[in-house]
N, CA, C and O atoms as a GROMACS GRO file, in nm:
protein
  456
    1MET      N    1   2.455  -8.529  -3.667
    1MET     CA    2   2.399  -8.581  -3.789
    1MET      C    3   2.248  -8.590  -3.774
    1MET      O    4   2.199  -8.642  -3.674
    2THR      N    5   2.174  -8.541  -3.871
    2THR     CA    6   2.029  -8.545  -3.864
    2THR      C    7   1.978  -8.680  -3.911
    2THR      O    8   2.052  -8.757  -3.971
    3ASP      N    9   1.850  -8.708  -3.883
    3ASP     CA   10   1.790  -8.834  -3.926
    3ASP      C   11   1.791  -8.847  -4.078
    3ASP      O   12   1.799  -8.958  -4.130
    4ARG      N   13   1.781  -8.734  -4.148
    4ARG     CA   14   1.784  -8.739  -4.294
    4ARG      C   15   1.918  -8.791  -4.343
    4ARG      O   16   1.928  -8.846  -4.453
    5GLN      N   17   2.021  -8.773  -4.262
    5GLN     CA   18   2.154  -8.819  -4.301
    5GLN      C   19   2.179  -8.963  -4.260
    5GLN      O   20   2.278  -9.023  -4.304
    6SER      N   21   2.094  -9.019  -4.179
    6SER     CA   22   2.112  -9.157  -4.134
    6SER      C   23   2.012  -9.246  -4.207
    6SER      O   24   1.893  -9.245  -4.174
    7PRO      N   25   2.058  -9.322  -4.305
    7PRO     CA   26   1.964  -9.410  -4.373
    7PRO      C   27   1.916  -9.520  -4.278
    7PRO      O   28   1.971  -9.538  -4.169
    8HIS      N   29   1.816  -9.589  -4.318
    8HIS     CA   30   1.755  -9.695  -4.239
    8HIS      C   31   1.859  -9.798  -4.196
    8HIS      O   32   1.951  -9.830  -4.272
    9ILE      N   33   1.846  -9.850  -4.077
    9ILE     CA   34   1.942  -9.944  -4.019
    9ILE      C   35   1.954 -10.072  -4.102
    9ILE      O   36   2.060 -10.135  -4.100
   10HIS      N   37   1.851 -10.110  -4.175
   10HIS     CA   38   1.852 -10.234  -4.252
   10HIS      C   39   1.899 -10.216  -4.396
   10HIS      O   40   1.903 -10.312  -4.472
   11LEU      N   41   1.935 -10.095  -4.434
   11LEU     CA   42   1.982 -10.071  -4.570
   11LEU      C   43   2.117 -10.140  -4.591
   11LEU      O   44   2.207 -10.128  -4.507
   12VAL      N   45   2.131 -10.212  -4.703
   12VAL     CA   46   2.254 -10.283  -4.735
   12VAL      C   47   2.318 -10.216  -4.857
   12VAL      O   48   2.258 -10.211  -4.964
   13TRP      N   49   2.440 -10.165  -4.839
   13TRP     CA   50   2.511 -10.096  -4.946
   13TRP      C   51   2.563 -10.196  -5.047
   13TRP      O   52   2.592 -10.310  -5.011
   14PRO      N   53   2.576 -10.156  -5.174
   14PRO     CA   54   2.556 -10.023  -5.230
   14PRO      C   55   2.407  -9.992  -5.248
   14PRO      O   56   2.321 -10.078  -5.229
   15ALA      N   57   2.379  -9.867  -5.284
   15ALA     CA   58   2.241  -9.822  -5.300
   15ALA      C   59   2.232  -9.717  -5.410
   15ALA      O   60   2.332  -9.657  -5.449
   16LEU      N   61   2.111  -9.698  -5.458
   16LEU     CA   62   2.082  -9.591  -5.554
   16LEU      C   63   1.987  -9.493  -5.487
   16LEU      O   64   1.891  -9.534  -5.421
   17LEU      N   65   2.013  -9.365  -5.503
   17LEU     CA   66   1.924  -9.261  -5.454
   17LEU      C   67   1.842  -9.210  -5.571
   17LEU      O   68   1.896  -9.175  -5.676
   18LYS      N   69   1.711  -9.207  -5.552
   18LYS     CA   70   1.619  -9.154  -5.654
   18LYS      C   71   1.537  -9.044  -5.589
   18LYS      O   72   1.465  -9.067  -5.492
   19HIS      N   73   1.550  -8.924  -5.645
   19HIS     CA   74   1.471  -8.813  -5.594
   19HIS      C   75   1.328  -8.825  -5.646
   19HIS      O   76   1.305  -8.868  -5.759
   20GLN      N   77   1.233  -8.788  -5.562
   20GLN     CA   78   1.092  -8.792  -5.599
   20GLN      C   79   1.069  -8.704  -5.721
   20GLN      O   80   1.117  -8.591  -5.728
   21GLY      N   81   0.995  -8.758  -5.818
   21GLY     CA   82   0.958  -8.681  -5.936
   21GLY      C   83   1.070  -8.663  -6.036
   21GLY      O   84   1.057  -8.582  -6.128
   22CYS      N   85   1.179  -8.735  -6.021
   22CYS     CA   86   1.294  -8.721  -6.108
   22CYS      C   87   1.344  -8.861  -6.145
   22CYS      O   88   1.346  -8.950  -6.060
   23ASP      N   89   1.383  -8.881  -6.270
   23ASP     CA   90   1.431  -9.012  -6.313
   23ASP      C   91   1.581  -9.031  -6.293
   23ASP      O   92   1.632  -9.141  -6.313
   24GLU      N   93   1.652  -8.925  -6.255
   24GLU     CA   94   1.795  -8.936  -6.234
   24GLU      C   95   1.824  -9.024  -6.112
   24GLU      O   96   1.755  -9.016  -6.011
   25LEU      N   97   1.926  -9.108  -6.124
   25LEU     CA   98   1.970  -9.195  -6.015
   25LEU      C   99   2.109  -9.155  -5.971
   25LEU      O  100   2.194  -9.120  -6.053
   26ILE      N  101   2.133  -9.160  -5.843
   26ILE     CA  102   2.265  -9.128  -5.788
   26ILE      C  103   2.320  -9.255  -5.723
   26ILE      O  104   2.266  -9.300  -5.622
   27PRO      N  105   2.427  -9.313  -5.781
   27PRO     CA  106   2.484  -9.433  -5.721
   27PRO      C  107   2.565  -9.401  -5.597
   27PRO      O  108   2.643  -9.305  -5.595
   28LEU      N  109   2.547  -9.481  -5.493
   28LEU     CA  110   2.619  -9.465  -5.368
   28LEU      C  111   2.677  -9.601  -5.331
   28LEU      O  112   2.604  -9.695  -5.299
   29GLN      N  113   2.809  -9.611  -5.335
   29GLN     CA  114   2.876  -9.738  -5.311
   29GLN      C  115   2.875  -9.781  -5.165
   29GLN      O  116   2.871  -9.900  -5.134
   30SER      N  117   2.878  -9.683  -5.075
   30SER     CA  118   2.899  -9.717  -4.934
   30SER      C  119   2.839  -9.609  -4.843
   30SER      O  120   2.793  -9.505  -4.888
   31LEU      N  121   2.842  -9.638  -4.715
   31LEU     CA  122   2.798  -9.540  -4.617
   31LEU      C  123   2.884  -9.414  -4.624
   31LEU      O  124   2.834  -9.304  -4.602
   32ALA      N  125   3.012  -9.430  -4.654
   32ALA     CA  126   3.100  -9.313  -4.669
   32ALA      C  127   3.055  -9.225  -4.785
   32ALA      O  128   3.058  -9.103  -4.774
   33ASP      N  129   3.013  -9.287  -4.897
   33ASP     CA  130   2.959  -9.209  -5.009
   33ASP      C  131   2.832  -9.136  -4.968
   33ASP      O  132   2.809  -9.022  -5.008
   34TRP      N  133   2.749  -9.202  -4.888
   34TRP     CA  134   2.625  -9.140  -4.839
   34TRP      C  135   2.658  -9.016  -4.755
   34TRP      O  136   2.596  -8.911  -4.771
   35HIS      N  137   2.755  -9.030  -4.665
   35HIS     CA  138   2.792  -8.917  -4.580
   35HIS      C  139   2.849  -8.802  -4.664
   35HIS      O  140   2.823  -8.686  -4.635
   36LYS      N  141   2.926  -8.835  -4.768
   36LYS     CA  142   2.980  -8.731  -4.857
   36LYS      C  143   2.866  -8.662  -4.930
   36LYS      O  144   2.864  -8.539  -4.942
   37PHE      N  145   2.769  -8.741  -4.981
   37PHE     CA  146   2.653  -8.682  -5.048
   37PHE      C  147   2.580  -8.588  -4.953
   37PHE      O  148   2.544  -8.477  -4.991
   38CYS      N  149   2.558  -8.632  -4.830
   38CYS     CA  150   2.485  -8.550  -4.733
   38CYS      C  151   2.561  -8.422  -4.700
   38CYS      O  152   2.500  -8.316  -4.683
   39ALA      N  153   2.693  -8.431  -4.691
   39ALA     CA  154   2.773  -8.312  -4.661
   39ALA      C  155   2.766  -8.211  -4.776
   39ALA      O  156   2.765  -8.090  -4.753
   40ASP      N  157   2.761  -8.263  -4.899
   40ASP     CA  158   2.761  -8.176  -5.017
   40ASP      C  159   2.621  -8.134  -5.062
   40ASP      O  160   2.602  -8.024  -5.113
   41SER      N  161   2.523  -8.222  -5.042
   41SER     CA  162   2.393  -8.201  -5.106
   41SER      C  163   2.272  -8.234  -5.019
   41SER      O  164   2.164  -8.259  -5.073
   42ASN      N  165   2.287  -8.236  -4.888
   42ASN     CA  166   2.176  -8.270  -4.800
   42ASN      C  167   2.053  -8.184  -4.827
   42ASN      O  168   1.940  -8.229  -4.810
   43HIS      N  169   2.075  -8.060  -4.868
   43HIS     CA  170   1.964  -7.969  -4.894
   43HIS      C  171   1.877  -8.017  -5.010
   43HIS      O  172   1.765  -7.968  -5.027
   44LEU      N  173   1.926  -8.111  -5.091
   44LEU     CA  174   1.850  -8.162  -5.204
   44LEU      C  175   1.753  -8.274  -5.164
   44LEU      O  176   1.664  -8.308  -5.242
   45LEU      N  177   1.769  -8.329  -5.045
   45LEU     CA  178   1.679  -8.436  -5.001
   45LEU      C  179   1.542  -8.379  -4.968
   45LEU      O  180   1.530  -8.273  -4.906
   46GLN      N  181   1.439  -8.452  -5.011
   46GLN     CA  182   1.302  -8.409  -4.983
   46GLN      C  183   1.216  -8.531  -4.953
   46GLN      O  184   1.251  -8.644  -4.989
   47TYR      N  185   1.105  -8.508  -4.888
   47TYR     CA  186   1.014  -8.616  -4.855
   47TYR      C  187   0.974  -8.689  -4.982
   47TYR      O  188   0.944  -8.626  -5.084
   48GLY      N  189   0.974  -8.820  -4.975
   48GLY     CA  190   0.938  -8.902  -5.090
   48GLY      C  191   1.058  -8.952  -5.169
   48GLY      O  192   1.043  -9.038  -5.255
   49ASP      N  193   1.177  -8.898  -5.141
   49ASP     CA  194   1.297  -8.952  -5.205
   49ASP      C  195   1.314  -9.097  -5.159
   49ASP      O  196   1.267  -9.134  -5.052
   50SER      N  197   1.381  -9.177  -5.240
   50SER     CA  198   1.399  -9.316  -5.201
   50SER      C  199   1.542  -9.364  -5.224
   50SER      O  200   1.612  -9.319  -5.315
   51LEU      N  201   1.581  -9.456  -5.139
   51LEU     CA  202   1.707  -9.529  -5.152
   51LEU      C  203   1.670  -9.673  -5.184
   51LEU      O  204   1.585  -9.732  -5.117
   52ILE      N  205   1.734  -9.730  -5.285
   52ILE     CA  206   1.713  -9.870  -5.320
   52ILE      C  207   1.844  -9.942  -5.291
   52ILE      O  208   1.948  -9.908  -5.347
   53ASP      N  209   1.838 -10.041  -5.204
   53ASP     CA  210   1.962 -10.106  -5.163
   53ASP      C  211   1.993 -10.229  -5.249
   53ASP      O  212   1.920 -10.261  -5.342
   54SER      N  213   2.103 -10.296  -5.216
   54SER     CA  214   2.152 -10.406  -5.297
   54SER      C  215   2.060 -10.528  -5.295
   54SER      O  216   2.076 -10.618  -5.378
   55ARG      N  217   1.965 -10.531  -5.203
   55ARG     CA  218   1.866 -10.640  -5.199
   55ARG      C  219   1.737 -10.599  -5.269
   55ARG      O  220   1.638 -10.672  -5.265
   56PHE      N  221   1.738 -10.482  -5.333
   56PHE     CA  222   1.621 -10.424  -5.400
   56PHE      C  223   1.512 -10.381  -5.301
   56PHE      O  224   1.396 -10.367  -5.338
   57GLN      N  225   1.552 -10.361  -5.177
   57GLN     CA  226   1.459 -10.305  -5.078
   57GLN      C  227   1.460 -10.154  -5.093
   57GLN      O  228   1.564 -10.093  -5.114
   58ARG      N  229   1.343 -10.095  -5.083
   58ARG     CA  230   1.329  -9.950  -5.098
   58ARG      C  231   1.305  -9.887  -4.962
   58ARG      O  232   1.231  -9.939  -4.879
   59PHE      N  233   1.370  -9.772  -4.941
   59PHE     CA  234   1.352  -9.694  -4.819
   59PHE      C  235   1.315  -9.553  -4.863
   59PHE      O  236   1.383  -9.494  -4.947
   60GLU      N  237   1.208  -9.499  -4.805
   60GLU     CA  238   1.161  -9.366  -4.844
   60GLU      C  239   1.177  -9.268  -4.728
   60GLU      O  240   1.159  -9.302  -4.611
   61LEU      N  241   1.212  -9.145  -4.765
   61LEU     CA  242   1.223  -9.038  -4.667
   61LEU      C  243   1.083  -8.987  -4.637
   61LEU      O  244   1.015  -8.933  -4.724
   62GLY      N  245   1.041  -9.005  -4.514
   62GLY     CA  246   0.907  -8.966  -4.473
   62GLY      C  247   0.897  -8.821  -4.432
   62GLY      O  248   0.998  -8.752  -4.420
   63GLU      N  249   0.776  -8.776  -4.411
   63GLU     CA  250   0.751  -8.638  -4.368
   63GLU      C  251   0.812  -8.611  -4.231
   63GLU      O  252   0.836  -8.496  -4.194
   64ASP      N  253   0.838  -8.717  -4.155
   64ASP     CA  254   0.900  -8.702  -4.023
   64ASP      C  255   1.052  -8.694  -4.031
   64ASP      O  256   1.119  -8.696  -3.928
   65ALA      N  257   1.107  -8.686  -4.154
   65ALA     CA  258   1.251  -8.676  -4.179
   65ALA      C  259   1.327  -8.803  -4.141
   65ALA      O  260   1.448  -8.798  -4.118
   66HIS      N  261   1.257  -8.916  -4.134
   66HIS     CA  262   1.320  -9.045  -4.109
   66HIS      C  263   1.306  -9.132  -4.235
   66HIS      O  264   1.211  -9.116  -4.311
   67TRP      N  265   1.401  -9.222  -4.254
   67TRP     CA  266   1.394  -9.317  -4.365
   67TRP      C  267   1.312  -9.438  -4.319
   67TRP      O  268   1.339  -9.495  -4.214
   68HIS      N  269   1.210  -9.475  -4.399
   68HIS     CA  270   1.121  -9.585  -4.365
   68HIS      C  271   1.129  -9.693  -4.472
   68HIS      O  272   1.134  -9.664  -4.592
   69SER      N  273   1.130  -9.817  -4.428
   69SER     CA  274   1.126  -9.929  -4.521
   69SER      C  275   0.994  -9.923  -4.598
   69SER      O  276   0.888  -9.898  -4.541
   70SER      N  277   1.003  -9.946  -4.727
   70SER     CA  278   0.886  -9.941  -4.813
   70SER      C  279   0.879 -10.071  -4.891
   70SER      O  280   0.950 -10.167  -4.860
   71PHE      N  281   0.794 -10.076  -4.992
   71PHE     CA  282   0.780 -10.197  -5.071
   71PHE      C  283   0.907 -10.223  -5.152
   71PHE      O  284   0.972 -10.128  -5.195
   72PRO      N  285   0.944 -10.350  -5.172
   72PRO     CA  286   1.063 -10.380  -5.250
   72PRO      C  287   1.043 -10.345  -5.397
   72PRO      O  288   0.931 -10.337  -5.447
   73LEU      N  289   1.153 -10.324  -5.465
   73LEU     CA  290   1.150 -10.296  -5.607
   73LEU      C  291   1.102 -10.422  -5.680
   73LEU      O  292   1.152 -10.531  -5.651
   74PRO      N  293   1.007 -10.410  -5.773
   74PRO     CA  294   0.960 -10.529  -5.846
   74PRO      C  295   1.073 -10.590  -5.930
   74PRO      O  296   1.178 -10.529  -5.950
   75ALA      N  297   1.051 -10.711  -5.978
   75ALA     CA  298   1.154 -10.788  -6.048
   75ALA      C  299   1.223 -10.708  -6.159
   75ALA      O  300   1.346 -10.708  -6.165
   76ASP      N  301   1.150 -10.642  -6.245
   76ASP     CA  302   1.212 -10.567  -6.354
   76ASP      C  303   1.226 -10.418  -6.319
   76ASP      O  304   1.257 -10.336  -6.405
   77GLY      N  305   1.202 -10.385  -6.195
   77GLY     CA  306   1.207 -10.245  -6.154
   77GLY      C  307   1.341 -10.179  -6.173
   77GLY      O  308   1.348 -10.062  -6.212
   78LEU      N  309   1.449 -10.252  -6.146
   78LEU     CA  310   1.583 -10.195  -6.161
   78LEU      C  311   1.607 -10.154  -6.306
   78LEU      O  312   1.655 -10.044  -6.332
   79ASN      N  313   1.575 -10.242  -6.398
   79ASN     CA  314   1.596 -10.212  -6.539
   79ASN      C  315   1.510 -10.096  -6.586
   79ASN      O  316   1.554 -10.015  -6.669
   80SER      N  317   1.389 -10.086  -6.534
   80SER     CA  318   1.303  -9.972  -6.569
   80SER      C  319   1.362  -9.841  -6.518
   80SER      O  320   1.361  -9.740  -6.588
   81LEU      N  321   1.415  -9.843  -6.395
   81LEU     CA  322   1.476  -9.723  -6.339
   81LEU      C  323   1.600  -9.682  -6.420
   81LEU      O  324   1.620  -9.563  -6.447
   82ILE      N  325   1.682  -9.779  -6.458
   82ILE     CA  326   1.803  -9.749  -6.536
   82ILE      C  327   1.766  -9.694  -6.673
   82ILE      O  328   1.827  -9.598  -6.720
   83ARG      N  329   1.667  -9.753  -6.738
   83ARG     CA  330   1.623  -9.703  -6.870
   83ARG      C  331   1.571  -9.560  -6.860
   83ARG      O  332   1.601  -9.477  -6.946
   84ALA      N  333   1.494  -9.530  -6.756
   84ALA     CA  334   1.442  -9.394  -6.738
   84ALA      C  335   1.556  -9.297  -6.713
   84ALA      O  336   1.556  -9.186  -6.766
   85HIS      N  337   1.654  -9.337  -6.632
   85HIS     CA  338   1.770  -9.253  -6.606
   85HIS      C  339   1.845  -9.226  -6.737
   85HIS      O  340   1.882  -9.112  -6.765
   86CYS      N  341   1.867  -9.330  -6.816
   86CYS     CA  342   1.939  -9.315  -6.943
   86CYS      C  343   1.865  -9.223  -7.039
   86CYS      O  344   1.927  -9.147  -7.113
   87ALA      N  345   1.733  -9.228  -7.037
   87ALA     CA  346   1.655  -9.140  -7.123
   87ALA      C  347   1.677  -8.994  -7.087
   87ALA      O  348   1.677  -8.908  -7.175
   88THR      N  349   1.696  -8.965  -6.958
   88THR     CA  350   1.721  -8.826  -6.918
   88THR      C  351   1.855  -8.777  -6.972
   88THR      O  352   1.876  -8.657  -6.988
   89LEU      N  353   1.946  -8.871  -7.000
   89LEU     CA  354   2.078  -8.836  -7.053
   89LEU      C  355   2.081  -8.840  -7.205
   89LEU      O  356   2.184  -8.812  -7.267
   90GLY      N  357   1.966  -8.874  -7.267
   90GLY     CA  358   1.959  -8.877  -7.412
   90GLY      C  359   1.999  -9.009  -7.475
   90GLY      O  360   2.016  -9.017  -7.596
   91HIS      N  361   2.015  -9.113  -7.393
   91HIS     CA  362   2.049  -9.245  -7.446
   91HIS      C  363   1.921  -9.318  -7.482
   91HIS      O  364   1.820  -9.308  -7.412
   92CYS      N  365   1.926  -9.392  -7.591
   92CYS     CA  366   1.808  -9.469  -7.632
   92CYS      C  367   1.852  -9.610  -7.669
   92CYS      O  368   1.968  -9.646  -7.651
   93CYS      N  369   1.760  -9.688  -7.720
   93CYS     CA  370   1.788  -9.825  -7.766
   93CYS      C  371   1.841  -9.913  -7.654
   93CYS      O  372   1.936  -9.989  -7.673
   94LEU      N  373   1.780  -9.905  -7.539
   94LEU     CA  374   1.823  -9.985  -7.425
   94LEU      C  375   1.721 -10.093  -7.389
   94LEU      O  376   1.727 -10.150  -7.280
   95SER      N  377   1.629 -10.120  -7.479
   95SER     CA  378   1.521 -10.214  -7.446
   95SER      C  379   1.572 -10.355  -7.420
   95SER      O  380   1.509 -10.430  -7.347
   96LYS      N  381   1.685 -10.392  -7.479
   96LYS     CA  382   1.739 -10.527  -7.459
   96LYS      C  383   1.833 -10.534  -7.338
   96LYS      O  384   1.876 -10.643  -7.300
   97MET      N  385   1.865 -10.420  -7.279
   97MET     CA  386   1.954 -10.418  -7.164
   97MET      C  387   1.883 -10.485  -7.046
   97MET      O  388   1.766 -10.460  -7.019
   98HIS      N  389   1.957 -10.571  -6.976
   98HIS     CA  390   1.900 -10.634  -6.858
   98HIS      C  391   2.010 -10.651  -6.754
   98HIS      O  392   2.102 -10.732  -6.772
   99LEU      N  393   2.002 -10.576  -6.648
   99LEU     CA  394   2.098 -10.583  -6.538
   99LEU      C  395   2.038 -10.667  -6.427
   99LEU      O  396   1.918 -10.660  -6.400
  100HIS      N  397   2.123 -10.747  -6.361
  100HIS     CA  398   2.074 -10.842  -6.261
  100HIS      C  399   2.104 -10.802  -6.118
  100HIS      O  400   2.045 -10.857  -6.024
  101SER      N  401   2.196 -10.709  -6.099
  101SER     CA  402   2.230 -10.671  -5.962
  101SER      C  403   2.246 -10.520  -5.952
  101SER      O  404   2.267 -10.451  -6.052
  102LEU      N  405   2.236 -10.471  -5.832
  102LEU     CA  406   2.254 -10.328  -5.810
  102LEU      C  407   2.397 -10.286  -5.841
  102LEU      O  408   2.420 -10.176  -5.890
  103MET      N  409   2.493 -10.373  -5.812
  103MET     CA  410   2.632 -10.340  -5.843
  103MET      C  411   2.652 -10.329  -5.994
  103MET      O  412   2.725 -10.240  -6.040
  104ASP      N  413   2.588 -10.418  -6.073
  104ASP     CA  414   2.594 -10.406  -6.219
  104ASP      C  415   2.536 -10.272  -6.264
  104ASP      O  416   2.590 -10.206  -6.353
  105ALA      N  417   2.426 -10.231  -6.201
  105ALA     CA  418   2.362 -10.104  -6.235
  105ALA      C  419   2.453  -9.987  -6.202
  105ALA      O  420   2.464  -9.893  -6.281
  106ILE      N  421   2.517  -9.991  -6.088
  106ILE     CA  422   2.608  -9.883  -6.049
  106ILE      C  423   2.728  -9.877  -6.143
  106ILE      O  424   2.770  -9.768  -6.183
  107ASP      N  425   2.783  -9.992  -6.178
  107ASP     CA  426   2.895  -9.994  -6.274
  107ASP      C  427   2.851  -9.937  -6.408
  107ASP      O  428   2.926  -9.861  -6.471
  108PHE      N  429   2.730  -9.972  -6.453
  108PHE     CA  430   2.676  -9.921  -6.579
  108PHE      C  431   2.659  -9.769  -6.573
  108PHE      O  432   2.699  -9.699  -6.666
  109LEU      N  433   2.601  -9.718  -6.465
  109LEU     CA  434   2.581  -9.574  -6.449
  109LEU      C  435   2.714  -9.500  -6.445
  109LEU      O  436   2.729  -9.395  -6.507
  110ASN      N  437   2.811  -9.555  -6.374
  110ASN     CA  438   2.943  -9.492  -6.368
  110ASN      C  439   3.010  -9.491  -6.506
  110ASN      O  440   3.079  -9.395  -6.540
  111ALA      N  441   2.991  -9.595  -6.584
  111ALA     CA  442   3.047  -9.600  -6.719
  111ALA      C  443   2.981  -9.494  -6.808
  111ALA      O  444   3.048  -9.432  -6.890
  112LEU      N  445   2.852  -9.473  -6.791
  112LEU     CA  446   2.782  -9.369  -6.870
  112LEU      C  447   2.835  -9.230  -6.838
  112LEU      O  448   2.847  -9.144  -6.926
  113GLU      N  449   2.866  -9.209  -6.711
  113GLU     CA  450   2.913  -9.077  -6.668
  113GLU      C  451   3.057  -9.054  -6.711
  113GLU      O  452   3.103  -8.940  -6.711
  114GLY      N  453   3.129  -9.161  -6.746
  114GLY     CA  454   3.267  -9.148  -6.794
  114GLY      C  455   3.361  -9.140  -6.684
  114GLY      O  456   3.481  -9.128  -6.707
   0.00000   0.00000   0.00000
């Protein structure tokens, strides 16, 4: 397993994967989901991608192919990320939506995907 496949030791599942320069979010419930993603789509990981864990801590994939702890997501950051993701899917009128946990966000994203 490469370092790109091993998220940071302090990451607490569940987590959201956000590719650099893209508003799409990929929900990952567990380390097993992460390993499945890496087996299927590791080639999609690039420097600057980030994982946001259940404590709203952000981990970024560095140029050295290791995941590094970064600045935490700001208080309303989760809702901003979800709104941007929804906009990519053509959903609007989400200004009043307010999610309080990463698990709520993952449940919401899974419901959108059907």
